[in-house]
C-alpha positions in Angstrom: -4.3 10.9 8.2 -5.1 9.2 4.9 -3.2 6.0 4.1 -1.0 6.6 1.0 2.0 5.2 -0.8 4.4 6.6 -3.3 4.7 4.2 -6.2 7.5 4.6 -8.6 8.8 2.9 -11.8 11.7 0.6 -11.0 13.1 1.1 -14.6 13.2 4.8 -14.3 14.7 4.7 -10.8 17.5 2.4 -12.1 18.1 5.0 -14.9 18.5 7.8 -12.3 15.0 9.3 -12.5 12.2 9.3 -10.0 8.9 8.8 -11.9 5.9 7.9 -9.8 3.1 9.4 -7.7 1.4 9.3 -4.4 -1.6 7.0 -4.3 -4.3 7.5 -1.7 -5.3 4.0 -0.6 -8.8 5.2 0.5 -9.6 5.9 -3.2 -9.8 2.1 -3.7 -12.1 -0.5 -2.1 -9.4 -3.1 -1.7 -5.9 -4.3 -2.7 -7.1 -5.8 -6.0 -8.5 -2.4 -7.1 -5.3 -0.7 -6.0 -3.1 -3.1 -7.9 -5.2 -2.6 -11.1 -4.7 1.1 -10.7 -0.9 0.7 -10.3 -0.7 -1.5 -13.4 -2.7 1.1 -15.4 -0.5 3.9 -14.1 2.6 2.0 -15.1 1.2 1.5 -18.6 0.3 5.2 -18.8 3.9 6.4 -18.0 5.2 3.9 -20.5 3.1 5.4 -23.2 4.0 8.9 -22.0 7.7 8.2 -22.1 7.4 7.0 -25.7 10.7 5.2 -25.6 9.5 1.6 -26.4 10.2 0.4 -22.8 7.3 -1.0 -20.8 7.3 -0.1 -17.2 5.9 -3.2 -15.6 8.0 -3.2 -12.4 7.2 -0.8 -9.6 8.0 -0.4 -6.0 6.7 1.4 -3.0 9.4 4.1 -2.5 7.7 6.0 0.4 4.6 5.5 2.5 2.4 7.5 4.9 0.8 4.6 6.8 1.7 5.5 10.4 3.3 2.6 12.2 2.1 0.1 9.6 5.1 -1.4 7.8 5.1 -2.0 4.1 7.7 -3.7 1.9 9.1 -2.2 -1.3 7.4 -4.9 -3.3 4.2 -5.8 -1.4 2.1 -8.8 -2.3 -1.6 -8.5 -2.7 -1.9 -10.2 0.7 0.3 -7.6 2.3 -1.7 -4.8 0.7 -5.0 -6.3 1.8 -3.6 -6.6 5.4 -3.0 -2.8 5.3 -6.6 -2.3 4.1 -7.8 -4.5 6.9 -5.8 -2.7 9.5 -7.2 0.7 8.4 -10.7 -0.8 8.5 -10.0 -1.9 12.1 -8.8 1.6 13.0 -12.1 3.0 11.7 -14.0 0.5 13.8 -11.9 0.4 17.0 -9.8 3.5 17.0 -6.2 4.4 15.9 -4.6 3.1 19.1 -5.3 -0.5 18.2 -3.0 -0.4 15.2 -0.9 2.7 15.7 -0.3 2.1 19.4 2.9 0.3 18.6 1.4 -3.1 18.4 2.3 -5.3 15.5 -0.6 -5.9 13.1 -0.6 -9.6 14.0 -0.7 -9.0 17.7 -3.4 -6.4 17.3 -5.6 -8.8 15.3 -5.0 -11.6 17.8 -6.1 -9.3 20.6 -9.2 -8.2 18.8 -10.1 -11.7 18.0 -9.7 -12.7 21.6 -12.0 -9.9 22.7 -14.6 -10.4 20.0 -14.5 -14.2 19.7 -13.1 -15.2 23.0 -10.1 -17.6 23.4 
């Protein structure tokens, strides 16, 4: 499974339209790159709409992240935590993160094993 989110324009949503796209998180190295891409995408749909309204506000309307939660308006820290958890899955296996453990508990357990308590 590839981690992905569906990002949509909040303005268009409030006007009764769904304008957005699925974004594969693995296409970007980190949360900073992802946020830059989202900002560029919002600018592109503003230009495409040609209605004089800048689409700056966006939200995550859907996600395909397994059991990893994400808020509608994630911070860069929250997005980076998602990247970090996917990196851990690559290193340690899916069951560490997708096994029903919260991300914080999983990280605590990994640190205990790797670093000791």
